[in-house]
Backbone as JSON Lines, residues from 0, in Angstrom:
{"i":0,"aa":"M","n":[-15.46,-13.48,-30.38],"ca":[-14.58,-14.56,-29.98],"c":[-14.12,-14.32,-28.54]}
{"i":1,"aa":"S","n":[-14.38,-15.25,-27.68],"ca":[-14.05,-15.11,-26.27],"c":[-12.63,-15.63,-26.02]}
{"i":2,"aa":"R","n":[-11.88,-14.87,-25.24],"ca":[-10.53,-15.28,-24.86],"c":[-10.56,-15.62,-23.37]}
{"i":3,"aa":"D","n":[-9.98,-16.74,-23.04],"ca":[-9.96,-17.16,-21.64],"c":[-8.63,-16.78,-21.01]}
{"i":4,"aa":"F","n":[-8.71,-15.95,-19.99],"ca":[-7.54,-15.59,-19.2],"c":[-7.87,-15.84,-17.74]}
{"i":5,"aa":"D","n":[-6.94,-16.46,-17.04],"ca":[-7.11,-16.6,-15.6],"c":[-6.81,-15.25,-14.95]}
{"i":6,"aa":"P","n":[-7.61,-14.86,-13.97],"ca":[-7.34,-13.58,-13.3],"c":[-6.07,-13.68,-12.46]}
{"i":7,"aa":"E","n":[-5.16,-12.75,-12.7],"ca":[-3.91,-12.71,-11.94],"c":[-3.77,-11.34,-11.29]}
{"i":8,"aa":"P","n":[-3.71,-11.29,-9.96],"ca":[-3.55,-10.0,-9.28],"c":[-2.33,-9.24,-9.79]}
{"i":9,"aa":"G","n":[-2.55,-7.94,-10.05],"ca":[-1.49,-7.08,-10.53],"c":[-1.44,-6.96,-12.04]}
{"i":10,"aa":"K","n":[-2.15,-7.84,-12.76],"ca":[-2.15,-7.79,-14.22],"c":[-3.29,-6.91,-14.72]}
{"i":11,"aa":"W","n":[-3.06,-6.31,-15.88],"ca":[-4.03,-5.44,-16.54],"c":[-4.69,-6.18,-17.69]}
{"i":12,"aa":"Y","n":[-6.0,-5.93,-17.86],"ca":[-6.77,-6.55,-18.93],"c":[-7.63,-5.48,-19.59]}
{"i":13,"aa":"E","n":[-8.0,-5.74,-20.84],"ca":[-8.95,-4.87,-21.52],"c":[-10.25,-5.64,-21.71]}
{"i":14,"aa":"D","n":[-11.35,-5.03,-21.26],"ca":[-12.67,-5.56,-21.53],"c":[-13.04,-5.07,-22.92]}
{"i":15,"aa":"L","n":[-13.01,-5.96,-23.9],"ca":[-13.2,-5.57,-25.3],"c":[-14.62,-5.08,-25.56]}
{"i":16,"aa":"D","n":[-15.6,-5.57,-24.8],"ca":[-16.98,-5.1,-24.98],"c":[-17.14,-3.66,-24.53]}
{"i":17,"aa":"R","n":[-16.53,-3.31,-23.39],"ca":[-16.62,-1.95,-22.86],"c":[-15.53,-1.04,-23.4]}
{"i":18,"aa":"E","n":[-14.52,-1.65,-23.99],"ca":[-13.35,-0.93,-24.49],"c":[-12.69,-0.12,-23.37]}
{"i":19,"aa":"E","n":[-12.57,-0.76,-22.21],"ca":[-11.93,-0.15,-21.05],"c":[-10.96,-1.15,-20.44]}
{"i":20,"aa":"I","n":[-9.94,-0.6,-19.8],"ca":[-8.96,-1.48,-19.15],"c":[-9.15,-1.44,-17.65]}
{"i":21,"aa":"F","n":[-8.71,-2.51,-17.01],"ca":[-8.79,-2.63,-15.56],"c":[-7.65,-3.5,-15.07]}
{"i":22,"aa":"K","n":[-7.43,-3.42,-13.77],"ca":[-6.39,-4.22,-13.12],"c":[-7.05,-5.18,-12.15]}
{"i":23,"aa":"V","n":[-6.57,-6.41,-12.11],"ca":[-7.04,-7.35,-11.09],"c":[-6.3,-7.02,-9.81]}
{"i":24,"aa":"V","n":[-7.08,-6.69,-8.78],"ca":[-6.52,-6.3,-7.49],"c":[-6.29,-7.52,-6.61]}
{"i":25,"aa":"S","n":[-7.28,-8.4,-6.57],"ca":[-7.14,-9.59,-5.73],"c":[-8.04,-10.7,-6.26]}
{"i":26,"aa":"L","n":[-7.73,-11.89,-5.81],"ca":[-8.47,-13.08,-6.19],"c":[-8.73,-13.88,-4.93]}
{"i":27,"aa":"D","n":[-9.99,-14.23,-4.7],"ca":[-10.34,-15.04,-3.55],"c":[-10.93,-16.35,-4.06]}
{"i":28,"aa":"P","n":[-10.09,-17.38,-4.2],"ca":[-10.58,-18.64,-4.77],"c":[-11.6,-19.33,-3.87]}
{"i":29,"aa":"D","n":[-11.54,-19.08,-2.57],"ca":[-12.51,-19.7,-1.66],"c":[-13.91,-19.15,-1.88]}
{"i":30,"aa":"E","n":[-13.99,-17.86,-2.18],"ca":[-15.28,-17.21,-2.4],"c":[-15.62,-17.1,-3.89]}
{"i":31,"aa":"F","n":[-14.7,-17.55,-4.75],"ca":[-14.87,-17.45,-6.2],"c":[-15.11,-16.01,-6.62]}
{"i":32,"aa":"Q","n":[-14.32,-15.09,-6.06],"ca":[-14.47,-13.66,-6.32],"c":[-13.18,-13.09,-6.91]}
{"i":33,"aa":"V","n":[-13.34,-12.18,-7.86],"ca":[-12.23,-11.43,-8.44],"c":[-12.53,-9.97,-8.19]}
{"i":34,"aa":"R","n":[-11.59,-9.27,-7.56],"ca":[-11.76,-7.83,-7.33],"c":[-10.91,-7.1,-8.37]}
{"i":35,"aa":"I","n":[-11.58,-6.19,-9.11],"ca":[-10.88,-5.44,-10.14],"c":[-10.99,-3.95,-9.85]}
{"i":36,"aa":"Q","n":[-10.08,-3.2,-10.45],"ca":[-10.11,-1.75,-10.35],"c":[-10.04,-1.18,-11.76]}
{"i":37,"aa":"W","n":[-11.08,-0.4,-12.09],"ca":[-11.13,0.25,-13.38],"c":[-10.16,1.43,-13.4]}
{"i":38,"aa":"L","n":[-9.87,1.9,-14.57],"ca":[-8.92,2.99,-14.75],"c":[-9.35,4.26,-14.01]}
{"i":39,"aa":"D","n":[-10.67,4.45,-13.83],"ca":[-11.17,5.64,-13.12],"c":[-11.06,5.49,-11.6]}
{"i":40,"aa":"G","n":[-10.54,4.35,-11.13],"ca":[-10.34,4.14,-9.71],"c":[-11.45,3.34,-9.05]}
{"i":41,"aa":"E","n":[-12.55,3.11,-9.76],"ca":[-13.68,2.38,-9.2],"c":[-13.35,0.89,-9.08]}
{"i":42,"aa":"Y","n":[-13.78,0.3,-7.96],"ca":[-13.57,-1.13,-7.73],"c":[-14.85,-1.88,-8.06]}
{"i":43,"aa":"Q","n":[-14.68,-3.14,-8.48],"ca":[-15.82,-3.99,-8.76],"c":[-15.45,-5.41,-8.38]}
{"i":44,"aa":"D","n":[-16.4,-6.11,-7.78],"ca":[-16.22,-7.53,-7.46],"c":[-16.99,-8.36,-8.47]}
{"i":45,"aa":"L","n":[-16.33,-9.35,-9.02],"ca":[-16.95,-10.24,-9.99],"c":[-16.86,-11.66,-9.47]}
{"i":46,"aa":"D","n":[-17.91,-12.46,-9.71],"ca":[-17.75,-13.88,-9.43],"c":[-17.04,-14.51,-10.63]}
{"i":47,"aa":"L","n":[-16.54,-15.7,-10.46],"ca":[-15.75,-16.32,-11.53],"c":[-16.58,-16.58,-12.78]}
{"i":48,"aa":"D","n":[-17.88,-16.82,-12.63],"ca":[-18.73,-17.01,-13.81],"c":[-18.77,-15.72,-14.63]}
{"i":49,"aa":"A","n":[-18.93,-14.57,-13.96],"ca":[-18.95,-13.28,-14.66],"c":[-17.59,-13.02,-15.31]}
{"i":50,"aa":"W","n":[-16.52,-13.37,-14.61],"ca":[-15.18,-13.2,-15.17],"c":[-15.04,-13.99,-16.48]}
{"i":51,"aa":"N","n":[-15.5,-15.24,-16.46],"ca":[-15.36,-16.1,-17.63],"c":[-16.22,-15.63,-18.81]}
{"i":52,"aa":"E","n":[-17.23,-14.82,-18.56],"ca":[-18.07,-14.28,-19.62],"c":[-17.44,-13.07,-20.32]}
{"i":53,"aa":"L","n":[-16.43,-12.46,-19.68],"ca":[-15.81,-11.26,-20.25],"c":[-14.99,-11.61,-21.49]}
{"i":54,"aa":"D","n":[-15.05,-10.72,-22.48],"ca":[-14.19,-10.84,-23.66],"c":[-12.96,-10.0,-23.37]}
{"i":55,"aa":"L","n":[-11.86,-10.67,-23.01],"ca":[-10.69,-9.98,-22.49],"c":[-9.48,-10.11,-23.39]}
{"i":56,"aa":"E","n":[-8.6,-9.17,-23.21],"ca":[-7.28,-9.21,-23.81],"c":[-6.31,-8.65,-22.78]}
{"i":57,"aa":"L","n":[-5.1,-9.2,-22.75],"ca":[-4.09,-8.66,-21.84],"c":[-3.76,-7.23,-22.25]}
{"i":58,"aa":"A","n":[-3.48,-6.38,-21.26],"ca":[-3.16,-4.98,-21.53],"c":[-1.94,-4.59,-20.72]}
{"i":59,"aa":"E","n":[-1.32,-3.51,-21.12],"ca":[-0.19,-2.93,-20.39],"c":[-0.7,-1.94,-19.37]}
{"i":60,"aa":"E","n":[0.06,-1.77,-18.3],"ca":[-0.28,-0.73,-17.32],"c":[-0.28,0.61,-18.03]}
{"i":61,"aa":"P","n":[-1.33,1.41,-17.84],"ca":[-1.39,2.69,-18.55],"c":[-0.3,3.65,-18.08]}
{"i":62,"aa":"E","n":[0.18,4.47,-19.03],"ca":[1.19,5.47,-18.69],"c":[0.62,6.44,-17.68]}
{"i":63,"aa":"G","n":[1.41,6.79,-16.69],"ca":[0.98,7.76,-15.69],"c":[0.06,7.19,-14.64]}
{"i":64,"aa":"W","n":[-0.17,5.88,-14.65],"ca":[-1.05,5.26,-13.66],"c":[-0.44,5.41,-12.28]}
{"i":65,"aa":"V","n":[-1.24,5.9,-11.35],"ca":[-0.79,6.04,-9.98],"c":[-1.71,5.21,-9.11]}
{"i":66,"aa":"D","n":[-1.15,4.24,-8.43],"ca":[-1.92,3.4,-7.52],"c":[-1.99,4.11,-6.19]}
{"i":67,"aa":"E","n":[-3.12,4.77,-5.91],"ca":[-3.25,5.58,-4.7],"c":[-3.13,4.74,-3.44]}
{"i":68,"aa":"D","n":[-3.6,3.48,-3.47],"ca":[-3.48,2.63,-2.29],"c":[-2.01,2.35,-1.97]}
{"i":69,"aa":"A","n":[-1.21,2.1,-2.97],"ca":[0.22,1.85,-2.75],"c":[0.91,3.09,-2.23]}
{"i":70,"aa":"D","n":[0.52,4.28,-2.73],"ca":[1.12,5.53,-2.25],"c":[0.8,5.76,-0.79]}
{"i":71,"aa":"D","n":[-0.42,5.45,-0.36],"ca":[-0.81,5.63,1.04],"c":[0.05,4.76,1.95]}
{"i":72,"aa":"E","n":[0.31,3.52,1.54],"ca":[1.12,2.63,2.35],"c":[2.55,3.14,2.45]}
{"i":73,"aa":"E","n":[3.1,3.64,1.35],"ca":[4.47,4.16,1.37],"c":[4.57,5.38,2.27]}
{"i":74,"aa":"D","n":[3.55,6.25,2.23],"ca":[3.58,7.45,3.04],"c":[3.61,7.11,4.52]}
{"i":75,"aa":"E","n":[2.92,6.06,4.92],"ca":[2.91,5.67,6.32],"c":[4.26,5.13,6.75]}
{"i":76,"aa":"D","n":[4.96,4.45,5.83],"ca":[6.23,3.82,6.16],"c":[7.4,4.8,6.12]}
{"i":77,"aa":"D","n":[7.34,5.78,5.24],"ca":[8.45,6.69,5.02],"c":[8.19,8.03,5.68]}
{"i":78,"aa":"L","n":[8.89,8.31,6.76],"ca":[8.79,9.61,7.4],"c":[9.99,10.43,7.0]}
{"i":79,"aa":"D","n":[9.75,11.61,6.49],"ca":[10.83,12.52,6.13],"c":[11.37,13.18,7.38]}
{"i":80,"aa":"D","n":[12.59,13.7,7.3],"ca":[13.15,14.44,8.42],"c":[12.3,15.66,8.74]}
{"i":81,"aa":"E","n":[11.63,16.2,7.72],"ca":[10.79,17.37,7.94],"c":[9.61,17.04,8.86]}
{"i":82,"aa":"D","n":[9.19,15.77,8.85],"ca":[8.04,15.36,9.66],"c":[8.41,15.21,11.13]}
{"i":83,"aa":"W","n":[9.69,15.17,11.43],"ca":[10.13,14.95,12.8],"c":[9.99,16.25,13.58]}
{"i":84,"aa":"D","n":[9.38,16.2,14.71],"ca":[9.17,17.37,15.55],"c":[10.38,17.54,16.45]}
{"i":85,"aa":"E","n":[11.03,18.7,16.37],"ca":[12.23,18.93,17.15],"c":[11.95,18.87,18.65]}
{"i":86,"aa":"E","n":[10.73,19.16,19.06],"ca":[10.39,19.07,20.47],"c":[10.5,17.64,20.97]}
{"i":87,"aa":"D","n":[10.27,16.67,20.06],"ca":[10.42,15.27,20.43],"c":[11.86,14.97,20.82]}
{"i":88,"aa":"D","n":[12.81,15.62,20.15],"ca":[14.22,15.41,20.47],"c":[14.52,15.87,21.89]}
{"i":89,"aa":"E","n":[13.89,16.96,22.3],"ca":[14.13,17.48,23.65],"c":[13.66,16.49,24.7]}
{"i":90,"aa":"D","n":[12.57,15.78,24.43],"ca":[12.06,14.8,25.38],"c":[12.97,13.59,25.5]}
{"i":91,"aa":"D","n":[13.75,13.33,24.45],"ca":[14.61,12.16,24.45],"c":[15.95,12.4,25.13]}
{"i":92,"aa":"D","n":[16.21,13.61,25.59],"ca":[17.48,13.92,26.23],"c":[17.43,13.61,27.72]}
{"i":93,"aa":"W","n":[16.97,12.43,28.08],"ca":[16.78,12.08,29.48],"c":[18.09,12.04,30.24]}
{"i":94,"aa":"D","n":[19.19,11.66,29.58],"ca":[20.44,11.54,30.31],"c":[21.06,12.9,30.62]}
{"i":95,"aa":"D","n":[20.64,13.95,29.93],"ca":[21.16,15.29,30.21],"c":[20.42,15.96,31.35]}
{"i":96,"aa":"E","n":[19.25,15.45,31.7],"ca":[18.43,16.12,32.69],"c":[18.98,15.98,34.11]}
{"i":97,"aa":"D","n":[19.61,14.86,34.4],"ca":[20.1,14.63,35.76],"c":[21.62,14.5,35.72]}
{"i":98,"aa":"E","n":[22.3,15.61,35.91],"ca":[23.75,15.62,35.81],"c":[24.42,14.97,37.01]}
{"i":99,"aa":"D","n":[23.65,14.74,38.08],"ca":[24.23,14.14,39.27],"c":[24.27,12.62,39.2]}
{"i":100,"aa":"Y","n":[23.75,12.02,38.18],"ca":[23.73,10.57,38.06],"c":[25.06,10.1,37.48]}
{"i":101,"aa":"D","n":[25.69,9.14,38.13],"ca":[26.98,8.62,37.68],"c":[26.73,7.28,37.0]}
{"i":102,"aa":"D","n":[27.0,7.24,35.71],"ca":[26.76,6.02,34.94],"c":[27.7,4.89,35.35]}
{"i":103,"aa":"D","n":[28.88,5.21,35.87],"ca":[29.85,4.18,36.18],"c":[29.42,3.3,37.35]}
{"i":104,"aa":"D","n":[28.87,3.9,38.4],"ca":[28.52,3.07,39.56],"c":[27.02,3.08,39.84]}
{"i":105,"aa":"D","n":[26.23,3.6,38.94],"ca":[24.77,3.6,39.07],"c":[24.29,4.22,40.39]}
{"i":106,"aa":"E","n":[25.0,5.18,40.9],"ca":[24.59,5.87,42.12],"c":[24.67,7.36,41.87]}
{"i":107,"aa":"Y","n":[23.93,8.08,42.67],"ca":[23.98,9.52,42.59],"c":[25.24,10.02,43.28]}
{"i":108,"aa":"R","n":[25.89,11.0,42.67],"ca":[27.02,11.63,43.3],"c":[26.5,12.63,44.31]}
{"i":109,"aa":"D","n":[27.28,12.81,45.36],"ca":[26.89,13.82,46.36],"c":[26.98,15.18,45.73]}
{"i":110,"aa":"R","n":[25.95,15.99,45.97],"ca":[25.95,17.35,45.46],"c":[26.81,18.21,46.36]}
{"i":111,"aa":"E","n":[27.5,19.13,45.76],"ca":[28.37,19.99,46.54],"c":[27.62,21.2,47.0]}
């Protein structure tokens, strides 16, 4: 018995014939393509005809599932304080380098 489900990115499905679950990663309606990711991390592109031939059931996200692509994006966005190079701080101390500069009148003070 075939069950018809529209592919929805982010949702998990079970392929009842293969007895394996996968997640829909993206849907390109212009190209009639569905990109899925199997539990082992492998990606597969299906055309909509192939999608409609699958015997599917909705599934829950597996326990312990780690989306490595999402982790990579977070790592790029989140820099820990440990990642900051203290030498970079020294380069940013531009106002300490020239003590003869007077911020009030934007002129150099005469050196004694």
